[in-house]
C-alpha positions, 0 to 999 in steps of 0.5 A: 041863457046869456050869462052862462052861454053868450055864444048863442045870443052873439051868434044871432046878432052876428047873423043879423049883422051879416044880413044887414040892418034896416034901421040904425042898429047902434043902440042894440049893438052897444047894448050887447057890447056893454053886456060883454064888458059887464060879464067880467070874464074872458071873451068867448070866441064868438065874443071876440068875433062880435067885438071885431064886427063892431070895430068895423061897423059903419056907425062911428059911435059903435066903433068907438064904444067897441074900442073902449070896451076892448080897452077895458077888457084888455086892462082886466086881462079878459081879451084874447088879442090874437083871437080878436085880431084873427077875427078882424083879419078874416072879416077884413079879408072877406070884405065885411068892412073897410080897413080904414074904419079900423085904422082910423080907430087905432090912431084916434082912440087906441094908440098910446093909451098905455104901455099895456094897451100898446103891447096888446094892440101890437098882438092884435094887429099882428094877428090881423095882418096874419089873416090877410092875403098877398093883395094889399087892401086899401089902407094896409099901409096905414095899418103897417105904419101903426104896427111899425110904431108899436114895435118901436114903442114896445121895443119888440120885433116883428112876428115875421112867421105870423105875418106870412104876406110881409114878403109879398107886400114888400114887393109893392112899390108903395109898401117896400120901404115900410115893410123893410123897416118892419122886418128889421125891427 
């Protein structure tokens, strides 16, 4: 069942995640993340959602492990950054975890790992930002700062069309200058 059709098993774990866990679930979550990496093939959409959920999980060990697996899948070309970013953005927008967990992970583990990872992270963050609404989440500024840094390092321009709320966020006093700088990149 798992190697040929991982969607069913992943859906089960995602449903359990949504209902909350009674015990420390880190070891189970990490085991499934390991299986995703060991398959050595592109993530299926449910795999992208599962990886995004693990990046928001309360256990720091699971979040760090999910980041390492993302890095390995990215290096092997098996991670669809836009799919993972869209999943992450929808989860954040619907309150499945605080943005701080993801931004801390970005700055502590993911940023500046390699040029390839920085390009992938830029795509992931842009796709994530594209799913958020006009009401800024706490720590949105930190994610926008990561985006700005990646745009600068990668020598790329912001996907303004892919992030429709940039204009609305630019009207917020605490984000105005940062959004302007991103839009000028």
